[in-house]
Z-matrix of the N, CA and C atoms (Angstrom, degrees):
N
C 1 1.450
C 2 1.504 1 107.14
N 3 1.347 2 114.53 1 129.43
C 4 1.499 3 120.71 2 -176.29
C 5 1.524 4 106.45 3 -113.80
N 6 1.326 5 117.62 4 114.30
C 7 1.457 6 122.13 5 -179.21
C 8 1.513 7 109.45 6 -108.41
N 9 1.310 8 116.31 7 125.89
C 10 1.475 9 118.56 8 -178.63
C 11 1.573 10 106.38 9 -90.83
N 12 1.308 11 112.91 10 140.92
C 13 1.502 12 117.92 11 -176.71
C 14 1.551 13 111.61 12 -55.83
N 15 1.297 14 117.45 13 -37.77
C 16 1.494 15 119.58 14 -176.33
C 17 1.513 16 113.05 15 -68.86
N 18 1.389 17 117.83 16 -18.34
C 19 1.407 18 121.59 17 -175.91
C 20 1.555 19 112.13 18 -110.44
N 21 1.265 20 115.66 19 -3.72
C 22 1.486 21 120.68 20 -176.45
C 23 1.546 22 109.17 21 -69.57
N 24 1.335 23 114.22 22 148.37
C 25 1.489 24 120.51 23 178.38
C 26 1.514 25 109.61 24 -86.36
N 27 1.282 26 116.76 25 132.49
C 28 1.437 27 123.29 26 178.19
C 29 1.528 28 108.62 27 -96.26
N 30 1.359 29 116.56 28 128.36
C 31 1.466 30 117.60 29 179.81
C 32 1.505 31 113.83 30 -63.40
N 33 1.306 32 115.26 31 144.12
C 34 1.488 33 120.63 32 173.97
C 35 1.475 34 107.58 33 -119.58
N 36 1.381 35 116.85 34 105.70
C 37 1.456 36 122.07 35 -174.83
C 38 1.577 37 109.79 36 -52.02
N 39 1.312 38 114.41 37 144.59
C 40 1.419 39 120.84 38 176.34
C 41 1.599 40 106.80 39 -100.09
N 42 1.327 41 113.70 40 132.85
C 43 1.448 42 121.39 41 -178.23
C 44 1.499 43 108.90 42 -101.70
N 45 1.326 44 116.47 43 138.07
C 46 1.486 45 121.00 44 177.19
C 47 1.519 46 107.85 45 -82.25
N 48 1.328 47 118.09 46 165.52
C 49 1.444 48 122.82 47 177.06
C 50 1.514 49 114.05 48 -50.38
N 51 1.416 50 117.39 49 -50.19
C 52 1.457 51 115.27 50 177.54
C 53 1.501 52 116.84 51 -60.96
N 54 1.322 53 118.95 52 -30.53
C 55 1.445 54 123.13 53 173.14
C 56 1.493 55 113.01 54 -64.36
N 57 1.391 56 113.94 55 -46.68
C 58 1.395 57 117.49 56 -179.94
C 59 1.491 58 111.98 57 -63.36
N 60 1.329 59 117.10 58 -43.33
C 61 1.488 60 120.91 59 -179.18
C 62 1.527 61 109.86 60 -61.27
N 63 1.350 62 116.46 61 -38.11
C 64 1.456 63 117.13 62 -177.71
C 65 1.540 64 112.79 63 -67.87
N 66 1.335 65 114.48 64 -28.22
C 67 1.494 66 121.70 65 178.82
C 68 1.526 67 110.37 66 -79.52
N 69 1.343 68 115.50 67 -46.82
C 70 1.449 69 119.26 68 -173.09
C 71 1.556 70 110.13 69 -82.39
N 72 1.319 71 117.66 70 -33.72
C 73 1.472 72 120.52 71 176.92
C 74 1.488 73 115.43 72 82.04
N 75 1.344 74 119.17 73 37.64
C 76 1.425 75 123.24 74 175.38
C 77 1.485 76 109.89 75 -123.47
N 78 1.384 77 118.58 76 164.92
C 79 1.465 78 121.26 77 174.94
C 80 1.505 79 110.54 78 -76.63
N 81 1.372 80 113.96 79 156.87
C 82 1.452 81 116.48 80 176.98
C 83 1.492 82 116.28 81 -53.83
N 84 1.359 83 116.86 82 -39.19
C 85 1.428 84 117.74 83 -179.47
C 86 1.482 85 113.49 84 -65.30
N 87 1.363 86 114.77 85 -36.01
C 88 1.465 87 120.01 86 -179.50
C 89 1.547 88 108.07 87 -68.86
N 90 1.299 89 116.43 88 -40.49
C 91 1.469 90 120.57 89 -178.73
C 92 1.513 91 108.98 90 -61.98
N 93 1.380 92 118.52 91 -51.41
C 94 1.409 93 118.66 92 -177.85
C 95 1.497 94 115.21 93 -65.07
N 96 1.346 95 116.91 94 -30.73
C 97 1.457 96 120.90 95 176.40
C 98 1.525 97 107.14 96 -68.60
N 99 1.305 98 121.24 97 -38.15
C 100 1.470 99 123.06 98 176.81
C 101 1.474 100 112.62 99 -67.16
N 102 1.354 101 117.17 100 -33.47
C 103 1.533 102 118.93 101 179.70
C 104 1.503 103 104.60 102 -72.92
N 105 1.336 104 120.19 103 -44.24
C 106 1.518 105 121.29 104 -179.99
C 107 1.535 106 111.22 105 -59.53
N 108 1.301 107 118.39 106 -36.88
C 109 1.467 108 121.08 107 -176.90
C 110 1.541 109 113.49 108 -82.57
N 111 1.436 110 114.72 109 -12.70
C 112 1.455 111 117.46 110 -177.81
C 113 1.501 112 112.88 111 91.65
N 114 1.314 113 117.39 112 -1.32
C 115 1.476 114 122.14 113 177.91
C 116 1.502 115 112.76 114 -72.82
N 117 1.317 116 118.15 115 -35.24
C 118 1.467 117 123.59 116 178.83
C 119 1.539 118 106.54 117 -111.54
N 120 1.402 119 114.84 118 157.58
C 121 1.479 120 119.24 119 -178.02
C 122 1.544 121 112.49 120 -67.32
N 123 1.379 122 112.56 121 145.32
C 124 1.424 123 118.58 122 178.02
C 125 1.573 124 108.59 123 -75.81
N 126 1.340 125 115.27 124 154.97
C 127 1.521 126 117.74 125 -177.60
C 128 1.557 127 109.26 126 -87.14
N 129 1.278 128 111.89 127 168.64
C 130 1.382 129 124.51 128 168.98
C 131 1.581 130 106.45 129 -100.50
N 132 1.344 131 116.36 130 121.76
C 133 1.453 132 117.59 131 -174.84
C 134 1.510 133 110.58 132 -89.38
N 135 1.274 134 115.71 133 139.68
C 136 1.510 135 122.88 134 177.68
C 137 1.516 136 103.01 135 -132.87
N 138 1.279 137 115.79 136 96.08
C 139 1.486 138 118.87 137 -169.96
C 140 1.474 139 109.97 138 66.08
N 141 1.303 140 115.56 139 -127.52
C 142 1.526 141 120.12 140 178.10
C 143 1.519 142 111.66 141 -92.28
N 144 1.317 143 119.94 142 -5.38
C 145 1.444 144 121.97 143 -174.74
C 146 1.561 145 108.73 144 -93.92
N 147 1.313 146 113.12 145 155.51
C 148 1.504 147 118.74 146 177.23
C 149 1.517 148 110.63 147 -117.76
N 150 1.308 149 111.91 148 141.02
C 151 1.445 150 120.25 149 -179.30
C 152 1.474 151 108.78 150 -138.65
N 153 1.384 152 118.19 151 156.86
C 154 1.404 153 128.86 152 -179.13
C 155 1.468 154 108.20 153 -124.95
N 156 1.363 155 120.18 154 126.66
C 157 1.497 156 119.82 155 172.60
C 158 1.538 157 109.32 156 -60.39
N 159 1.374 158 115.95 157 138.26
C 160 1.411 159 120.99 158 -177.93
C 161 1.534 160 110.61 159 -59.43
N 162 1.260 161 118.89 160 -33.14
C 163 1.497 162 121.80 161 178.26
C 164 1.495 163 110.39 162 -65.48
N 165 1.288 164 117.60 163 -36.72
C 166 1.460 165 122.34 164 -178.95
C 167 1.568 166 110.01 165 -67.14
N 168 1.290 167 114.88 166 -41.35
C 169 1.538 168 117.12 167 179.02
C 170 1.504 169 110.72 168 -71.94
N 171 1.390 170 116.23 169 -36.70
C 172 1.462 171 119.13 170 176.96
C 173 1.554 172 110.74 171 -61.68
N 174 1.323 173 115.90 172 -43.26
C 175 1.480 174 120.68 173 178.73
C 176 1.562 175 109.96 174 -65.21
N 177 1.319 176 117.08 175 -40.52
C 178 1.453 177 120.83 176 177.75
C 179 1.520 178 112.14 177 -57.17
N 180 1.363 179 113.27 178 -46.44
C 181 1.481 180 120.11 179 179.55
C 182 1.520 181 109.81 180 -62.57
N 183 1.309 182 118.38 181 -47.43
C 184 1.471 183 123.02 182 177.65
C 185 1.524 184 111.64 183 -56.65
N 186 1.327 185 117.42 184 -42.70
C 187 1.460 186 120.02 185 176.98
C 188 1.517 187 111.95 186 -65.35
N 189 1.340 188 120.45 187 -35.09
C 190 1.514 189 124.49 188 176.35
C 191 1.547 190 105.68 189 -63.07
N 192 1.342 191 116.68 190 -46.62
C 193 1.468 192 118.21 191 -176.44
C 194 1.516 193 111.11 192 -64.14
N 195 1.349 194 117.89 193 -40.79
C 196 1.456 195 121.74 194 178.14
C 197 1.525 196 109.13 195 -61.25
N 198 1.352 197 115.19 196 -48.88
C 199 1.452 198 119.42 197 179.39
C 200 1.501 199 113.38 198 -56.87
N 201 1.364 200 116.81 199 -40.74
C 202 1.410 201 121.62 200 -179.43
C 203 1.529 202 112.99 201 -68.78
N 204 1.298 203 116.42 202 -32.30
C 205 1.491 204 124.33 203 -178.29
C 206 1.563 205 110.37 204 -76.95
N 207 1.355 206 114.51 205 -20.94
C 208 1.459 207 118.34 206 -177.27
C 209 1.528 208 111.34 207 -79.31
N 210 1.312 209 115.48 208 -12.46
C 211 1.485 210 119.83 209 -176.38
C 212 1.418 211 115.63 210 -76.32
């Protein structure tokens, strides 16, 4: 199998709920309410556990920064 560097898939680490909460700085109940309302990104399920791609959380934070600077 010959994989070309320009077409290879780059891994996107998955973050657990405690990791996301430590980055975003909200309580678990606040986070899950935001997920339910669509304000926060939905998780990727792996069995019974929930994870968020690191790129999705980074984009979410950038969007919050942009929204804050627009005010």
